[in-house]
N, C-alpha and C positions, 0 to 999 in steps of 0.2 A: 504494499499499498504506500504509495508515494507519498513523503510530506506528513504523513501522519503517524505520529506514535503510538500504540495502541496499548493502553495499560493491560498488565497480564488479565485481569478480571473480566476483559470484555474481548472475546474472540473476533479475529478479522472475518467480517464478512461483506456482503454487497450492501446489505439493507441492514440498518440499526434502528431499534424502537427508540421514541425519543428520550426516555431515561438513559440510556446508553450513551446516544449522541450527545448528551449534555454532560457525561462522565469525558467523552473524547474531547469535547470543547472546553472543559474546566469551568463550567458554568452550572449554576443550579438547575434542577429540573424544571422549575417555573420559569427560569429566564430561556430555557429551551423550548418549552411551550409557547412563551410569549413571542420568540423568533418563528415559530411555526404558523402562529396565528395572524402575526405581522406579515406574513409572505417571504421573510428573509429565509427561511429554510424550507426548500419544497420537500413534500412529502410523497409516497406512493401508499395506496391503500390494498392491503390483503387481508379479506377477510374482517373487515372494519377495523384492523390494527393501522395505524399511521408509522411508517417507517421512513427512515431518513436514508437516502441514498450516499453510500462513501462518497462518490463525486461532487455533491452536493456540500457535504461538509469540507472537502478539500477546497471547493470553489468558494465558500464562505470564508474560510480562513484566508485564503489568498488575497480576496477582496476588502479584509480589513484593512483600516488607514494604518500608517506605521506610527509608532509611539513619538510623539515631538518630543517629549522630554528627553528619552533616550538619544533621541538626534542632536539636541542641543548639548548635551554632556559630552558627545564624542568629538 
């Protein structure tokens, strides 16, 4: 999985339930659900379950703005 380090408790797969996507992103479950409802994390549905594709997680991280404070310190 390019660019995403998977914690040992979350196995690498193509689709992640929203709570596991939250773990991968390092945010709370409520923040991950907020990103889904705001349309910032696209999901797929399988039998009523919302699942976040791995590529969506990678694209979300790539699109995050750079940390301006860190850039100023360098």
